[in-house]
C-alpha positions as CSV (number, residue, x, y, z in Angstrom):
1,M,84.0,126.4,123.9
2,G,83.5,122.9,125.1
3,A,79.7,123.5,125.7
4,R,79.3,124.9,122.2
5,A,81.2,122.1,120.5
6,A,79.1,119.3,121.9
7,P,75.7,120.4,120.4
8,S,77.5,121.0,117.2
9,R,78.7,117.4,117.0
10,R,75.2,116.1,117.9
11,R,73.7,118.2,115.0
12,Q,76.3,116.7,112.6
13,A,75.5,113.2,113.7
14,G,71.8,113.8,113.2
15,R,72.4,115.1,109.7
16,R,74.4,112.0,108.9
17,L,71.6,109.7,110.1
18,R,69.1,111.6,108.0
19,Y,71.2,111.0,104.9
20,L,71.2,107.1,105.4
21,P,69.0,105.3,102.8
22,T,65.6,104.3,104.2
23,G,66.2,100.6,103.1
24,S,69.4,100.3,105.2
25,F,67.7,99.4,108.4
26,P,66.0,96.2,107.2
27,F,69.3,95.2,105.5
28,L,71.3,95.7,108.8
29,L,68.7,93.8,110.7
30,L,68.9,90.9,108.2
31,L,72.7,90.9,108.4
32,L,72.5,90.8,112.2
33,L,70.1,87.9,112.1
34,L,72.3,86.0,109.6
35,C,75.3,86.4,111.9
36,I,73.4,85.1,114.8
37,Q,72.1,82.1,112.8
38,L,75.6,81.3,111.5
39,G,77.0,81.5,115.1
40,G,74.2,79.2,116.2
41,G,74.9,76.7,113.4
42,Q,78.6,76.6,114.2
43,K,77.7,76.0,117.8
44,K,75.3,73.2,116.8
45,K,78.1,71.6,114.7
46,E,80.5,71.7,117.6
47,N,78.0,70.1,119.9
48,L,77.2,67.4,117.3
49,L,80.9,66.6,116.8
50,A,81.4,66.4,120.6
51,E,78.5,64.0,120.9
52,K,79.9,61.8,118.1
53,V,83.4,61.7,119.6
54,E,82.1,61.0,123.1
55,Q,80.0,58.1,121.7
56,L,82.9,56.6,119.9
57,M,85.2,56.9,122.9
58,E,82.5,55.1,125.0
59,W,82.3,52.3,122.5
60,S,86.1,52.1,122.3
61,S,86.3,51.7,126.1
62,R,84.2,48.6,125.8
63,R,85.6,47.1,122.6
64,S,88.5,48.1,120.4
65,I,86.5,47.4,117.3
66,F,82.8,48.4,117.2
67,R,80.4,46.9,114.7
68,M,78.3,49.1,112.6
69,N,75.1,48.7,110.5
70,G,74.1,51.1,107.7
71,D,72.7,53.8,110.0
72,K,75.8,53.9,112.3
73,F,78.1,53.9,109.3
74,R,76.4,56.8,107.7
75,K,76.3,58.8,110.9
76,F,79.8,58.2,112.3
77,V,81.8,57.6,109.1
78,K,80.2,59.4,106.2
79,A,78.2,62.3,107.7
80,P,80.0,65.5,108.8
81,P,81.2,67.0,111.0
82,R,84.3,64.8,111.7
83,N,87.7,65.5,113.0
84,Y,88.8,61.9,113.4
85,S,89.9,59.1,111.0
86,M,88.1,55.8,110.8
87,I,89.6,52.4,109.8
88,V,86.8,50.1,108.7
89,M,87.0,46.4,107.9
90,F,84.3,45.2,105.5
91,T,83.9,41.5,106.1
92,A,81.6,38.5,106.1
93,L,82.0,36.5,109.3
94,Q,78.7,34.6,109.4
95,P,79.3,30.8,109.2
96,Q,77.0,30.5,106.2
97,R,79.4,32.7,104.2
98,Q,82.3,30.2,104.7
99,C,84.9,32.9,104.5
100,S,88.0,31.5,106.1
101,V,90.1,34.5,105.0
102,C,87.7,36.8,106.7
103,R,88.2,35.0,110.0
104,Q,92.0,35.1,109.7
105,A,92.0,38.8,108.7
106,N,89.7,39.5,111.6
107,E,92.2,38.0,114.1
108,E,94.9,40.3,112.7
109,Y,92.6,43.3,112.8
110,Q,91.7,42.5,116.5
111,I,95.4,42.4,117.4
112,L,96.0,45.7,115.6
113,A,93.0,47.5,117.3
114,N,93.9,46.1,120.7
115,S,97.5,47.3,120.3
116,W,96.1,50.8,119.6
117,R,93.5,50.8,122.3
118,Y,95.8,49.8,125.1
119,S,98.8,51.9,124.0
120,S,99.9,55.1,125.7
121,A,99.4,57.0,122.4
122,F,95.7,56.2,122.3
123,C,93.5,59.3,121.5
124,N,90.3,60.3,119.8
125,K,91.9,60.9,116.4
126,L,91.6,57.3,115.2
127,F,88.9,54.6,115.6
128,F,88.4,51.1,114.3
129,G,85.1,49.8,113.0
130,M,83.7,46.9,111.2
131,V,80.8,46.3,108.8
132,D,79.6,42.8,108.3
133,Y,77.8,42.0,105.0
134,D,74.8,40.5,106.8
135,E,74.5,43.5,109.0
136,G,75.1,46.3,106.5
137,T,74.3,45.1,103.0
138,D,73.2,48.6,102.0
139,V,76.7,49.8,102.9
140,F,78.3,47.3,100.5
141,Q,75.9,48.4,97.8
142,Q,76.5,52.1,98.5
143,L,80.3,51.6,98.1
144,N,79.9,49.2,95.1
145,M,81.8,46.6,97.1
146,N,81.6,42.9,96.1
147,S,84.4,41.3,97.9
148,A,85.5,40.7,101.5
149,P,87.6,41.3,103.5
150,T,88.4,44.9,102.6
151,F,90.1,47.5,104.7
152,M,89.4,51.2,104.1
153,H,90.5,54.5,105.7
154,F,88.0,57.3,105.9
155,P,90.0,60.5,106.5
156,S,88.8,63.3,108.8
157,K,88.5,65.7,105.8
158,G,87.6,65.0,102.3
159,R,86.7,61.7,100.5
160,P,88.8,58.5,100.6
161,K,91.4,58.3,97.8
162,R,92.6,55.2,96.0
163,A,95.5,54.7,98.5
164,D,92.9,54.7,101.3
165,T,91.9,51.2,100.3
166,F,94.4,48.6,101.7
167,D,96.0,46.4,99.0
168,L,95.3,43.1,100.7
169,Q,96.0,40.9,97.7
170,R,99.6,42.2,97.3
171,I,100.6,42.9,100.9
172,G,98.6,40.5,102.9
173,F,96.6,41.2,106.1
174,A,99.2,40.9,108.9
175,A,98.7,43.4,111.7
176,E,102.2,44.8,111.1
177,Q,101.4,45.5,107.5
178,L,98.1,47.2,108.4
179,A,99.9,49.3,111.0
180,K,102.4,50.5,108.4
181,W,99.6,51.4,106.0
182,I,97.7,53.3,108.7
183,A,100.9,55.3,109.5
184,D,101.2,56.3,105.9
185,R,97.6,57.5,105.7
186,T,97.1,59.1,109.2
187,D,100.6,59.7,110.7
188,V,99.5,57.6,113.6
189,H,102.1,55.0,114.5
190,I,100.9,51.8,116.2
191,R,103.2,49.4,117.8
192,V,101.7,45.9,117.4
193,F,101.7,43.7,120.5
194,R,100.8,40.1,119.9
195,P,99.5,37.9,122.7
196,P,102.0,35.2,123.8
197,N,101.6,31.8,122.2
198,Y,102.6,29.0,124.5
199,S,101.4,26.1,122.3
200,G,104.9,25.2,121.0
201,T,106.4,25.4,124.5
202,I,103.6,23.2,125.9
203,A,104.0,20.7,123.1
204,L,107.8,20.6,123.6
205,A,107.4,20.2,127.4
206,L,104.9,17.3,126.9
207,L,107.4,15.6,124.6
208,V,110.3,16.0,127.0
209,S,108.1,14.8,129.9
210,L,107.0,11.7,127.9
211,V,110.6,10.8,127.0
212,G,111.8,11.5,130.5
213,G,109.0,9.4,132.0
214,L,109.9,6.4,129.7
215,L,113.5,6.7,130.6
216,Y,112.7,6.9,134.2
217,L,110.6,3.7,134.0
218,R,113.5,2.0,132.3
219,R,116.1,3.5,134.5
220,N,117.5,0.1,135.7
221,N,117.9,-1.2,132.1
222,L,119.2,1.5,129.8
223,E,121.9,-0.6,128.1
224,F,119.8,-0.7,124.9
225,I,120.6,2.9,124.3
226,Y,124.3,2.2,124.1
227,N,124.0,-1.1,122.4
228,K,125.6,-0.5,118.9
229,T,125.0,-4.2,118.0
230,G,121.3,-3.8,118.4
231,W,121.2,-0.6,116.3
232,A,123.3,-2.3,113.7
233,M,121.0,-5.4,113.6
234,V,118.0,-3.1,113.1
235,S,119.8,-1.3,110.2
236,L,121.0,-4.6,108.6
237,S,117.5,-6.0,108.7
238,Y,116.3,-3.4,106.2
239,I,119.5,-1.8,104.6
240,H,121.6,-3.8,102.3
241,G,125.3,-3.5,103.0
242,S,126.4,-3.3,99.4
243,S,126.0,-0.5,96.8
244,Q,125.1,-3.1,94.2
245,A,121.8,-4.2,95.8
246,Q,118.8,-2.7,97.6
247,F,116.0,-4.3,99.6
248,V,112.4,-3.4,98.9
249,A,112.0,-2.1,102.4
250,E,115.1,0.0,101.9
251,S,113.5,1.8,98.9
252,H,110.5,2.7,101.1
253,I,112.8,3.9,103.9
254,I,114.7,6.1,101.4
255,L,111.4,7.4,100.1
256,V,110.2,8.4,103.6
257,L,113.6,10.1,104.4
258,N,113.4,12.2,101.2
259,A,109.8,13.1,101.9
260,A,110.8,14.2,105.5
261,I,113.6,16.3,104.1
262,T,111.3,17.9,101.5
263,M,108.7,18.6,104.3
264,G,111.5,20.3,106.3
265,M,112.4,22.5,103.3
266,V,108.7,23.4,102.8
267,L,108.4,24.4,106.4
268,L,111.5,26.6,106.2
269,N,110.2,28.3,103.1
270,E,106.8,28.8,104.8
271,A,108.5,30.3,107.9
272,A,110.5,32.7,105.7
273,T,107.8,33.9,103.4
274,S,104.6,33.9,105.5
275,K,103.3,37.1,107.3
276,G,101.6,35.4,110.2
277,D,102.4,35.3,113.9
278,V,106.1,35.6,114.6
279,G,106.0,32.9,117.3
280,K,104.3,30.4,115.0
281,R,106.9,31.2,112.3
282,R,109.7,30.6,114.7
283,I,108.3,27.2,115.7
284,I,107.8,26.3,112.1
285,C,111.4,27.3,111.3
286,L,112.8,25.1,114.2
287,V,110.7,22.1,113.2
288,G,111.7,22.4,109.5
289,L,115.4,22.8,110.4
290,G,115.2,19.8,112.7
291,L,113.6,17.7,110.0
292,V,116.2,18.6,107.4
293,V,119.2,18.1,109.7
294,F,118.0,14.8,111.3
295,F,116.7,13.0,108.3
296,F,119.4,14.2,105.9
297,S,122.0,13.0,108.4
298,F,120.2,9.6,108.6
299,L,120.2,9.5,104.8
300,L,123.9,10.3,104.6
301,S,124.6,7.6,107.2
302,I,122.8,5.0,105.0
303,F,124.9,6.2,102.1
304,R,128.1,5.8,104.1
305,S,127.1,2.3,105.1
306,K,126.6,1.3,101.5
307,Y,129.6,3.1,100.1
308,H,132.4,2.2,102.4
309,G,135.1,4.8,102.8
310,Y,132.9,7.8,102.2
311,P,134.5,10.4,104.4
312,Y,131.7,12.9,105.1
313,S,128.9,12.9,107.6
314,D,126.6,15.2,109.5
315,L,125.1,13.6,112.6
316,D,126.8,10.3,113.2
317,F,124.2,7.5,113.4
318,E,126.8,4.8,113.3
């Protein structure tokens, strides 16, 4: 039975083959070639993407921000395939452009890119680039861009949306604000690390050293510091002792004291509202607070000396 069934099945298969349309074989061959071509195209895309990512990683290992001309911008930012996001700063850093804001924004951008490059979360999903106007004029023309600096996010899929352009005029360009914007657009969180700024500490150390050196040189004759009569004579020379009169020099002294207090208030406001380096803001705040406290106390002391019996004081200069 088994030997008879096998030839029967072969005869049935032969009959089925004879009933296939004569044009089916070219169609099947074309379909097979198309599948092979699609597979080869997909493999080519994967190889091209791998080459692009490898090149970007190599550049990032040298510099956290790589500069691009028109060709590099079109190849690595605009042209597919891409599975990474790009943050690009469009700027004009050449001296002849005289763009001071561009230089300040570039410093914050460098801090942000370095914070990402040297963080433990660094990966090949986010890169930082820069296009200078004098190196990529065609890019500015292509994007209809006529102002700098401008920060844009180019997502891994699709075209940039309106929110992918950083609102620099409203938010400012501090590295912390840029990091927050990037987190909203890419879900990549960057912790900003600023390099330490020792300028304030060095200036304070020099001032203390200078004062200490002068006191050391006069260490055998420091009575002048505790001589209230001397300080009183200095004040009496320029400050009238009555509230009914005022010297010309006294008017100038009051003007200077009020100007110093105003400067202190301006510095305090600047420290509270600016978005720059936290260390610089702290130094500005301390200087402003010192100006307000010291010179207002001096002004109040003059007021007490003219209006005898006034009970209030801040720092006692008498």
